[in-house]
N, C-alpha and C positions, 0 to 999 in steps of 0.2 A: 419881564426881560427885555434886554434888546431882541425887538421883533425880528429883523433881520436876518441873522444869527438864528433864532431861534427857528422860523418858517426855512429856511433851507437845512436845518437839519430834520425837522419832522417831513419835510417833502422831498430826499435825500432819494427814497425807491426809485421815485418815480422818473430821474435824473438817472440814476444806475440803469434801470430797466429799456429804458429807449434807448442806451446804448449800446446794449447787449446783445449781442447774435441771439439767434434762434435756441429755448431750450438752453442757454447757457446763463448757469447760476452766477449770482452776484452778490457778498457779502462785502458788510462796509461799518467800521466804528467810526463813531466821532463823541467828543468832547468839547463842553462849553465850560469852563470857571469864573464867574465872574466875583471881582470882591470890589467891596467901596467901604473910605472911612466918610462918616456922615459928622460934623461939624456945625452945629446951632447955637449962633451967639445969643439969639435973641428969639427962643421960640414960644409959640404960644401957650405950651403946657413948660418947658423948662427949658434950662442951657445945660448944655453939654457934647458928649461926642459921642458915639458908638459905631459900629462896625455889621457889615452883612456880607457875606458869601453864600454863594450858589452856583452846585456844581452839579451837570444835567450831564451824565453819559449815556450813549445808545450803540444801539445795534439793528442792523438794518441787512434784512437778503431781498432778493426778488429773482425773479426768474422770466423767459420770456423774449419776443419780440418788443418793437415801437407801438405791434397792431394790438398786442395782447398779452397782458403781464401779470404777474403778481408779485405783490409786495407785502412784507411783511415785518413790522416794526416795533421793536424794544425801549425804552429810557426808563432811565433810575434817577431819582434827585434827593439831593442833601441840600437842606438852606439850615445855614444859621444863620440870625438876624436880630439885630438890640430893636429895633422895630423904629426907626427914626419918626416917623411919621407918627404911629400912636402915643411914644410916648413924651416926645420932644416937640416935634413941628405942628403939630393938630390939623394938619390939613386934611381935608374933606377927599382930593384925589392922588393922593399918593405920592409924597416925591420921586421914592427910589421906586422902580419897578422889580428890584426882587425882592423888596421887603414883604413877609411870611413869617408865620410863625415857625420856629423851629421843627423840621422835619425831615426823615427818610423813607422815603416811599418807590415804592412804583408810580411812574408818574405817568406813561403812555403804554398802551399794548394795542396793536390796531394789525388788520388786515386788510388790503386795497386788493380787488381786480378791474383789472382795465382792459376794454375792450370796442373792436371796431375802433381804434386809434383814438376815437374822443369822448367812451363813457366810461364813467367807473363809479364803483360803488364798495365804499369801508365801512367798517365796522370795529369797535372795540371802543377801547379807553381813548380818547379823541380829545386834544384840545383844539376848542372852537376855535380861537382865535387865531392857528396858524391856517384855517381855510376860510373864515368868513371874517368882515371888518377889517381886513389890512391896509394900510397905505406904506408903501416902500420906504416913498420918502420924509415918514416921519421915524423909522424904526432906527433912528439912532439917537431918538429923544429920550431921556430916563424916566420921565413922569409916567405914571402909567395910562392916563388917560392917553397919552399917542401911542396906545396901545389896541385894547378894548373898551370901547366907548361906556361913559359912565354912565349913559341912559340904558344899557344892559348890566354892566358891575357894579353901579352904585344900584342900583333896584332890588337886583335876584340874585342869588347864587348859580352863577355861571360855569362850565364846564369849561374852564381853564387855568393858570397858574394861581395857588400853588398846588390844586386839586383837580384835576380833570376826572371829567364821570364819564359813563356807559353813553355811545351814541350812537347814529347811523346817517352815511351819509352819500347823497347822491351827484355825480358831477356831467355834468357834459360840455365840451367844447366845441365850436364852431365858427372856424375863421375867428376872428378878434375878439367873439367871443365867448364866455364863461359863465355856465349857471350850475349852482351849488343850493343843493337842499338839505336840509340837515333835521334831522329828530333826536334831542337830546333829555336825559333827566330830569327831572326839576331841582333833584337833593344830591348834585355832586357825590355830597359827603357820607352817602351810604349807598357804598360799592356793594352789598349784600343783597340790596333793593333794588335794582334799576328798573324794574317797571312799578313800583308802589307808591309810588307819593306824585302823580304828575308828569307833563313833561314842557319843554319850550322846543318850539315849531322854528325855523330860524329859514329864509331862501335870499340869496344874493344872487345878481345878475352883474358882469361882471366886462368892461371896455378896455381893449387895450392891454390889457397886464400880462396875458404870455406872451405878446408881442412885443415889449416894451414900448409900445406905442408914445408919440407927443404927448399925446391927453390919453388920460387913464380914469376912466368914471367905474363906482364901486355903489348899488344901490340895495340896498338890503333891509326886510320887513322879519318880523318877528311876533312872536304871538304865546304866551306863557301861564298854565293853566295849570294848580296843583289846591289841594285842600287844607293846608297844614298853614294857620294865619301866624304862626310862631317862627316859620320858615322865611316868608317874605307876604304879599300883595296874593291873594290868591288868584287873582286873575289882571293880567298887563298886556297889554299893546305896544309897539313902536316899531318905529326905523330909524336907517340912517343914510345919509350920503359922501359918499367921499370919493374927490377931485383932485386929481394929482396934474399937472401941469408944465412941460418944458418949456424954459424960457428964453432957449438958446437952442443953436443950431448944434451939427456934428461937430467933432474937437474933443480934445482929450478932456477940456472942463465944460462937465454938464451941469445946469442951475436948474432944478425944478422944486414948484412951488404947491403944496397943497391946501385942502380947504376941507375940515370931516366939520357937519353938521349931526346930530341925535334928537331923536325927538322920543317921548315918552308920555303923551299927554294925557292918561287915565289921572284920576284925582288922588288914586293911591303911589301914586309913582312919588318917589321921594328926588328924584332929578330929574323934571320936566323937559330938561331939554341942555345942550351941551355943544359947544364951537371951540373946535381948535385950528387953526394957521399956522403954517410956518415956509420953511425956504431947505433945499437941501443943497450943497455945492459939492459936488466932486472936485479931486484935483486945486484947492483952490491954491497951490504952490504947485507950477508947473513941473518942479523936477522932486515932487511926490503925488505918482499917477493915483497911488491907493485912499490917499487918504479924503475925509470929508468933514466940510464944517453943516452942523445943522443950528437954527435958532427958529424955536418956534411960540406961541400961545397959546394957553387952554384954557378954555371958562367952563365950568359946571353951574349952571342955575339951583338952587335947593330953595324947595316947594316950603314958601311961608316964610324965608328968611332969606337974606341978601347972599348973591350968587360968591 
């Protein structure tokens, strides 16, 4: 999905609670509705036209002040997809980031407690990609690999779109640095068995994200362990590096370049390496300050096959 919109939707309680007076409750509703037609004139599988639609509705409530507050988030998903990559294009990285099997479900449901201005603990059904492996400069690009790195999404079932699973995430912010450490169930499709099939642990350290700094860096490490060979490789480890750099100074038009690298070096990984890079230009026309222009390239190496 559009990473920038989704991240704002799922992090809305932080913004609401930070601006609230002490012990004053806040309530907010949000709606994202993405629609697209996909025409494939000469696909690897077949030519044709199909349609995708994704509706995400959310309710956020919070209370407290900037030092300590509580937040509750609920969202519901409805997706109808013609599966353009799976049925027409035949690409591994998924051209449309809203492509998914048809479903109507509870999407995410979590509780977050923040204290001492800098610490937070979040528990519930959590989309991992709203907190981990996010590069805002790549958020408008539609290919799925500009969201979650394919060394994660291509190797194992991750708690993210279209079906997040249960997770527990600790966060801490200190100046320009932000740390997130998370524990997620190994098989998000089994919501009735959150503790029964292994786990994914992930840690990310960011610099400059919260402060909108000219240079932004995110470094993440993850470890996956589970016993079912039919689900995915039973043991995988990997990491990623996200770099975003502003290329000009203050002004209406901001130009930001990004570079994303992912590694899953184990012999059982389907995708051992990933590289993506690109640029995002805000206000490409001075008369339209809210517009953006983005251009990107993404490459996934497949073990034993051509990239």
